[in-house]
C-alpha positions as CSV (number, residue, x, y, z in Angstrom):
1,X,18.6,-21.1,74.4
2,X,19.3,-23.9,72.0
3,X,22.0,-23.4,69.4
4,X,21.0,-24.5,65.9
5,X,23.5,-26.9,64.4
6,X,24.3,-25.9,60.8
7,X,25.3,-28.7,58.6
8,X,28.6,-28.2,56.8
9,X,26.8,-28.3,53.4
10,X,24.2,-25.8,54.5
11,X,26.9,-23.5,55.8
12,X,29.0,-23.7,52.6
13,X,25.9,-23.0,50.5
14,X,25.0,-20.0,52.7
15,X,28.5,-18.6,52.5
16,X,28.6,-19.1,48.7
17,X,25.4,-17.3,48.3
18,X,26.6,-14.4,50.4
19,X,29.8,-14.2,48.3
20,X,27.8,-14.1,45.1
21,X,25.6,-11.3,46.4
22,X,28.6,-9.3,47.5
23,X,30.3,-9.7,44.2
24,X,27.2,-8.8,42.3
25,X,26.8,-5.7,44.4
26,X,30.4,-4.7,43.6
27,X,29.8,-5.2,39.9
28,X,26.6,-3.3,39.9
29,X,28.3,-0.4,41.8
30,X,31.2,-0.3,39.3
31,X,28.8,-0.3,36.4
32,X,26.9,2.6,37.9
33,X,30.0,4.6,38.6
34,X,31.3,4.0,35.1
35,X,28.0,5.1,33.6
36,X,28.0,8.3,35.6
37,X,31.6,9.1,34.7
38,X,31.0,8.5,31.0
39,X,28.0,10.9,31.1
40,X,30.1,13.5,33.0
41,X,33.0,13.3,30.6
42,X,30.6,13.6,27.6
43,X,28.9,16.6,29.1
44,X,32.3,18.3,29.8
45,X,33.4,17.7,26.3
46,X,30.2,19.0,24.8
47,X,30.4,22.1,27.0
48,X,34.0,22.8,26.0
49,X,33.1,22.4,22.3
50,X,30.2,24.8,22.7
51,X,32.5,27.4,24.2
52,X,35.1,26.8,21.5
53,X,32.5,27.4,18.8
54,X,30.7,30.3,20.5
55,X,33.7,32.2,21.9
56,X,36.4,31.2,19.5
57,X,38.4,29.3,22.1
58,X,41.3,27.4,20.6
59,X,42.8,24.0,21.3
60,X,44.9,25.3,24.2
61,X,41.8,25.8,26.4
62,X,41.8,22.0,27.2
63,X,45.4,22.2,28.3
64,X,44.7,25.3,30.3
65,X,41.7,23.7,32.0
């Protein structure tokens, strides 16, 4: 089996491209997680507000939760 010789320039470009893809995947993941958390927190806040209005829960319900 013959080993392919990778030129130094080709190797550096390949490595750079891999690093860019990894970093982009990390950023995309962080954005996705943040989006989900914002939606979750909004939903929790809306549900607490509904209960406060419907059942007369006071401000202390948040501390209790």
